[in-house]
DSSP file (Angstrom, degrees, kcal/mol; ACC not computed):
  #  RESIDUE AA STRUCTURE BP1 BP2  ACC     N-H-->O    O-->H-N    N-H-->O    O-->H-N    TCO  KAPPA ALPHA  PHI   PSI    X-CA   Y-CA   Z-CA
    1    1 A X              0   0    0      0, 0.0     3,-0.1     0, 0.0     0, 0.0   0.000 360.0 360.0 360.0 158.0   -5.3   11.0   30.4
    2    2 A X        +     0   0    0      1,-0.3     2,-0.3     0, 0.0     3,-0.0   0.323 360.0 121.7  87.6  -9.7   -6.3   12.2   27.0
    3    3 A X  S    S-     0   0    0      1,-0.1    -1,-0.3     6,-0.0     3,-0.1  -0.650  74.4 -97.4 -86.4 146.1   -7.4   15.6   28.3
    4    4 A X    >   -     0   0    0     -2,-0.3     3,-2.0     1,-0.1     2,-0.1  -0.306  47.6 -96.9 -60.5 141.3   -5.7   18.6   26.8
    5    5 A X  G >  S-     0   0    0      1,-0.3     3,-2.0     2,-0.2    -1,-0.1  -0.396 104.6  -5.6 -61.5 128.8   -2.9   20.0   28.9
    6    6 A X  G 3  S-     0   0    0      1,-0.3    -1,-0.3    -2,-0.1     3,-0.1   0.719 124.1 -71.5  58.7  22.2   -4.1   22.9   31.1
    7    7 A X  G <  S+     0   0    0     -3,-2.0     2,-0.5     1,-0.2    -1,-0.3   0.666  92.3 147.5  72.4  15.7   -7.5   22.7   29.3
    8    8 A X    <   -     0   0    0     -3,-2.0     2,-0.3    -5,-0.1    -1,-0.2  -0.747  38.6-146.3 -88.9 125.4   -6.1   24.1   26.1
    9    9 A X        -     0   0    0     -2,-0.5     2,-1.5    -3,-0.1     5,-0.1  -0.666  22.9-112.5 -88.8 146.2   -7.7   22.8   23.0
   10   10 A X        +     0   0    0     -2,-0.3     2,-0.3     4,-0.1    -1,-0.1  -0.617  60.8 140.0 -84.2  92.4   -5.5   22.4   19.9
   11   11 A X     >  -     0   0    0     -2,-1.5     4,-2.9     1,-0.1     5,-0.3  -0.929  64.1-111.6-126.6 154.8   -6.8   25.0   17.5
   12   12 A X  H  > S+     0   0    0     -2,-0.3     4,-2.5     1,-0.2     5,-0.2   0.875 117.2  51.9 -53.4 -38.7   -4.9   27.3   15.2
   13   13 A X  H  > S+     0   0    0      2,-0.2     4,-2.5     1,-0.2    -1,-0.2   0.952 113.0  41.8 -65.3 -48.9   -5.8   30.4   17.2
   14   14 A X  H  > S+     0   0    0      1,-0.2     4,-2.7     2,-0.2    -1,-0.2   0.874 114.5  52.7 -67.7 -35.2   -4.7   28.9   20.6
   15   15 A X  H  X S+     0   0    0     -4,-2.9     4,-2.6     2,-0.2    -1,-0.2   0.935 110.9  46.8 -64.0 -44.5   -1.6   27.5   19.0
   16   16 A X  H  X S+     0   0    0     -4,-2.5     4,-2.5    -5,-0.3    -2,-0.2   0.919 113.4  48.7 -62.2 -43.3   -0.7   30.8   17.5
   17   17 A X  H  X S+     0   0    0     -4,-2.5     4,-2.4     1,-0.2    -1,-0.2   0.906 111.2  50.1 -63.5 -41.2   -1.4   32.5   20.8
   18   18 A X  H  X S+     0   0    0     -4,-2.7     4,-2.6     2,-0.2    -2,-0.2   0.919 110.9  48.8 -64.4 -43.0    0.7   30.0   22.7
   19   19 A X  H  X S+     0   0    0     -4,-2.6     4,-2.3     1,-0.2    -2,-0.2   0.920 111.8  49.0 -63.0 -42.8    3.6   30.4   20.3
   20   20 A X  H  X S+     0   0    0     -4,-2.5     4,-2.1     1,-0.2    -1,-0.2   0.902 111.0  51.1 -63.1 -39.8    3.4   34.2   20.7
   21   21 A X  H  X S+     0   0    0     -4,-2.4     4,-2.4     1,-0.2    -2,-0.2   0.917 110.1  48.1 -63.4 -43.3    3.3   33.8   24.4
   22   22 A X  H  X S+     0   0    0     -4,-2.6     4,-2.9     1,-0.2    -1,-0.2   0.871 109.0  54.0 -66.7 -34.6    6.4   31.6   24.5
   23   23 A X  H  X S+     0   0    0     -4,-2.3     4,-2.5     2,-0.2    -1,-0.2   0.906 109.1  49.2 -63.8 -40.1    8.2   34.1   22.2
   24   24 A X  H  X S+     0   0    0     -4,-2.1     4,-2.5     2,-0.2    -2,-0.2   0.933 112.5  47.2 -62.0 -46.1    7.4   36.8   24.7
   25   25 A X  H  X S+     0   0    0     -4,-2.4     4,-2.6     1,-0.2    -2,-0.2   0.929 112.7  48.9 -61.6 -45.8    8.7   34.7   27.6
   26   26 A X  H  X S+     0   0    0     -4,-2.9     4,-2.8     1,-0.2     5,-0.2   0.911 111.1  50.1 -62.0 -42.0   11.9   33.8   25.7
   27   27 A X  H  X S+     0   0    0     -4,-2.5     4,-2.7     1,-0.2    -1,-0.2   0.923 111.6  48.0 -62.9 -43.7   12.5   37.4   24.8
   28   28 A X  H  X S+     0   0    0     -4,-2.5     4,-2.7     2,-0.2    -2,-0.2   0.912 113.1  48.4 -62.9 -42.0   12.1   38.5   28.4
   29   29 A X  H  X S+     0   0    0     -4,-2.6     4,-2.9     2,-0.2     5,-0.2   0.930 113.2  47.1 -63.8 -45.4   14.4   35.7   29.6
   30   30 A X  H  X S+     0   0    0     -4,-2.8     4,-2.7     2,-0.2    -2,-0.2   0.915 114.2  47.1 -64.5 -42.2   17.1   36.5   27.1
   31   31 A X  H  X S+     0   0    0     -4,-2.7     4,-2.5    -5,-0.2     5,-0.2   0.925 114.1  47.7 -64.6 -43.1   16.9   40.3   27.9
   32   32 A X  H  X S+     0   0    0     -4,-2.7     4,-2.4    -5,-0.2    -2,-0.2   0.916 113.9  46.7 -63.7 -43.2   17.0   39.5   31.6
   33   33 A X  H  X S+     0   0    0     -4,-2.9     4,-2.7     2,-0.2     6,-0.2   0.910 112.4  50.6 -65.8 -41.7   20.0   37.2   31.2
   34   34 A X  H  <>S+     0   0    0     -4,-2.7     5,-4.4    -5,-0.2     4,-0.4   0.911 112.9  45.3 -63.0 -42.7   21.8   39.6   28.9
   35   35 A X  H ><5S+     0   0    0     -4,-2.5     3,-0.6     3,-0.2    -1,-0.2   0.904 114.7  48.5 -67.3 -39.8   21.3   42.5   31.4
   36   36 A X  H 3<5S+     0   0    0     -4,-2.4    -2,-0.2     1,-0.2    -1,-0.2   0.892 118.5  39.1 -67.9 -38.9   22.3   40.3   34.3
   37   37 A X  T 3<5S-     0   0    0     -4,-2.7    -1,-0.2    -5,-0.2    -2,-0.2   0.335 115.4-110.8 -95.0   7.9   25.5   39.0   32.6
   38   38 A X  T < 5       0   0    0     -3,-0.6    -3,-0.2    -4,-0.4    -4,-0.1   0.846 360.0 360.0  70.1  33.5   26.3   42.3   31.0
   39   39 A X      <       0   0    0     -5,-4.4    -4,-0.2    -6,-0.2    -5,-0.1   0.459 360.0 360.0 -79.8 360.0   25.5   41.0   27.5
């Protein structure tokens, strides 16, 4: 316990990168769902 999740240290750069990565994932999921459901 107490170790950073997945070895990620909490720094502004990594946080920004993580947020950008999640935005990419969310966009891909939304696009995939929209295409699948005819959105």
